[in-house]
N, C-alpha and C positions, 0 to 999 in steps of 0.2 A: 610425570609426563601428562600432557593434556591430549585431548582428541580434537581433531579438526577435519572438516570436509574439504577436500582438495580435488583438483582435476588437472591433468597434464596436457590436454589438448581439447579443442572444441569437439563436441559430439553429443550423442544421446545419453540416456541415463547411465549406461554402463561405464562412462568415464568418471563418474563420481566415486570417490573412495574416502573412507573414514580412516585417518592415519594418526598414529601417535607422534606428537611433536613436543619439543621442550616447552615447559610452561612459559608463556610470554611474560616478561617483566616490564613494569611501567617505567618509562623515562620521566624526565622533568615535566611537570604539568599534566601527567597522565595518571590513569587509574587502571588497575586490573580488576575484572569482574568475573566471578564464577557464574556462568550462565545457567539459569534455571529454565528459561524458555526463549525460543528464537523463531520468529515467523518466517515463512517462505513466501516468495512473491513471483508472479509471472515474468517480471523483468529478469530474474535470475536464470530462468530457462532460456530466455533469448540471448543473454550474455554467454551462457554455457555452450549453446549451439552455434555461436558465432554470428547470429542474425544482426546483432548490434555492434559488430566489430568496428565499423567505421566511426560510430559515435562513442562507444565505450569499449575499447579493446582490452583484452585480457593479456596478462603476462603470466608465463607458466613457470613453476606450478602455481595455480590460482586457487585461492580460497573463495568463499562465497558467503553472502549473508550480510544484511544491514541491521535489521531489527533485533533487539534482545532485551531481556530483563534478568536481573540476578542480584548477587550480593557482592559488595566490595571486598576484594581479596587482598589488595595491596595498594599503597599510595606511592606515587612518584614524588620526587623532590619538589617542594614548593606548593603542594596541594593542601588546601585547608578547607574547613567548612564541611567536611565529609569524613567518615570514619570507617575503618575496616568492620565489616558486618552489616553496614547500611544496605537497605533494599532499594534498588534503583531500576529505572528503565532508561534506554538510550538507543544510540545508533552508531554504527561504524561506517566510516567512509573508505575503509580499506578491504571490503569484501571479506570479512573475517568473523562474523557473528555466529556462523554455523559451527560452533566449537564449544568445548566445555569451559574454556576461559578466553576472554577477549580483552585486549588493551585498547583504550581510546583516550582522547583528551578529556580532562575532567569536566570541561564545559559541554560535553556531549552526553552527560547523564543527568538525570533529575530524580528526586525522591519518588519512589513508588507509593501512591496512596494505599493505605491499609485495606481499603474496600475493593481495590482493583485486583482481579485474579492474575496470577502469573501468566496464564495463557494470553489474556488480552494485553497485559503490559508488554509482553515479549513480541507482540505482533502488531503494535499500534503505529509505529513511526511511518513506514513507507505508505501504507494505505491511508493513514490519517493525514499526513502532510500533503500527499497527492490530492486527496479530496479537498482539503483546506485551500490549496492553491487554485484548484479548478473552479471551486465555488467563487472565490475572490475574483478570478479572472473574468467571469461573466457578469459581474456587477449586479447581483440580484437586488430587486426592490420589491417591497410588499405589493402584492397584487399581480406580479409577473406570472407568466406561465412558462415553465422551463422543462425541456425534455432531457432525459438522461438515458444514454444507451448503456447496456450492461448493468442495469440499475440494481440487480440483486447480487452482484459480485463483491469482492473484497473492498474495492474502492467505491464502486457504484452505490452500495447501500449507505456508505458514510456520506457521500455526496447528497443523496436523497435526504438524509436526516439533517445535515447542515443547512440545506436549502429550506426544508420545512420549518426550521427554526427562524428563518428570515421571512416567514409568512408568505411564501410563494406557493403557487399550484405546481406540483411536480408530476409530470407524466413519465412514468418509469417503464422503459422498454426492456422486456425480459421474456424468458420462455414460459410456456403454459404452467409449469410446476411452481413458478415463483410469483404468480399473480396475487394469491392471497397474502403471501409474505409482504409484498409491496403495499398492499392495502393496510396491513398492520403498521407499516412505517409511515402511513399517511399519504402515500402517493396514489395517483390514478394509474393503474397498470394497463399496459397494452402489449400484445404479443408481437414479437418480431416476425419477419418473413414477408412474403409477397403481399402487396396491398398495404404495407405499413404507412406509406405517405398518406393514403386516403383515410386510414384509421386515425392518424394524427390530426389531419384537417378536421375530421368530424369531432374529435375531442377538444380541439382548440379552434373554433370557428372564427375567432378574432385574431388568430395567428399565434405563433410561438415566439416569445420574446428572446429566448436564449437557448443554447443547446450545449450540453456537456457530454462529450464522447469518451467513454472509458473502454471501448471495445475495438475500435477501428473498423476495418472491413466495409468501408464506404459510408459510414454514418455522417461524416462531414459533407460528403456529396449530397446526402439526403437533407441535411440542415440547410445547405445553400439552396437546394431545390425548393424548400419550404419558405424561403425568403428571409431567413434569419440573417441579421447583419454580421459581417465577418468579425467585427470586434466584440461580438457577444457569442461567439462559438469558441469553445476550448476543447482540444483533444489531448489526451495524455499519451497517445500511442501512435497516431497517424501523422508522422513527421513529413511525409510526402505531401499530404493535404495542407499542412502549414505553409509549405513553399508554394503550392499551387494556388491557394485561395487567399493567403495572407491572414488566416485565422490564427488564434492563439494556440500555443503548445505548452502551456504552463502545467507542470507536474510537481513531483516532490522537491526538485531542486529549487523551486520558487518559494517554498515554505519550509526549507530544511534547517530549522532552528530548534533549539532546545525549548524556547519559550512556547512555540506552537505545540510541541510534544507535551509539555507540562499542561497547557490549556486543554488539550484533547484528553489527557489522562484524568484530569479533574472532572471533565464532562462524563467520561466513561465510568468513573468511580461513583458519581452521583446518580447514574442511571439515565442521564439525559441523552447519552450517546450509547447505542447498543452495538457491540462488536461480536457477532456470532462466531463461535469456534466450530468449524466444520469437522476437524479431526486433529488428533495429536499422534505423534510418532516418536520413538526414541531416535537419538542422533544416528545410531547404527542402521536405521531403516530409512535413511534420507532418500534412497532411490524410490522406495515405496511412496514416500510423501510426495515427491515430485511426479510420480506416475499418476497419483490421484489428482494433483493439481492440473496436470496436462491433459486429463480427460475432459476438462472444462465443466462449466455449469456448477462449480462449487459455490455453495452459499456460505460466505464467511471465510474465515482464515484457517489455514493449516499450519500447525505449530510443531516444531521440533523440541523435544525435552531431553537435553543432554544428561 
């Protein structure tokens, strides 16, 4: 038997249960992976609570989880180029990675670089692909000045690093405790809160060329107020603002490919991309893991270790 996180209705943390389920078996073109590490993400909270029901409805009982890394446990018919025991990272489109074993199509896993830790490998896909898509959406050019909200978060810090690699000036918006961390990433930090528009104008007297919003809560309104063109504003979370202003809303779905994940894994293994791990929890403590995530202001990723 395997263990898997499931919930039977929308709700708070108490709806999450770790249940024994039959070991999932791979069908044609699929692989089964014994999960070593699986990241958790804010979107999973929103799905569990029903906030995203209209966009991504759940059917019950629902599993959860997209990111994972582990070892190949079994191969389905027709799968080649991979062997039982191989170390891989990948993603599930079936909300099923928060488990001790996951089954996915073989083209949704890629070899784990030896230098990449399990914790980073297992939490890379959602944050990494979301950041990759958001950076691409705002078309950065060397010499640009680009502001990022939630810049120290799981997605935001990756956005900052990918932008800095494009030789742009990054203004990172975050809380007081994360100012030095953003400096370490090469960003110009600025504290959120009252007067932020004035602080941004002072830091960028010639204007802000693009804006990546990873937080929501009115940052797209701020970007528009600052005169950023709508086609150079991307939000990964404020879908109402996408409709209101015609800004971009490109997130993980826009870069949801194994090639992007493999590229990010190589960058992380080489040390070019830093993915901080905020905390790890056993699968049985999934409620505690999400409680920490939902307190907010987490620097880096929280990872389940089945």
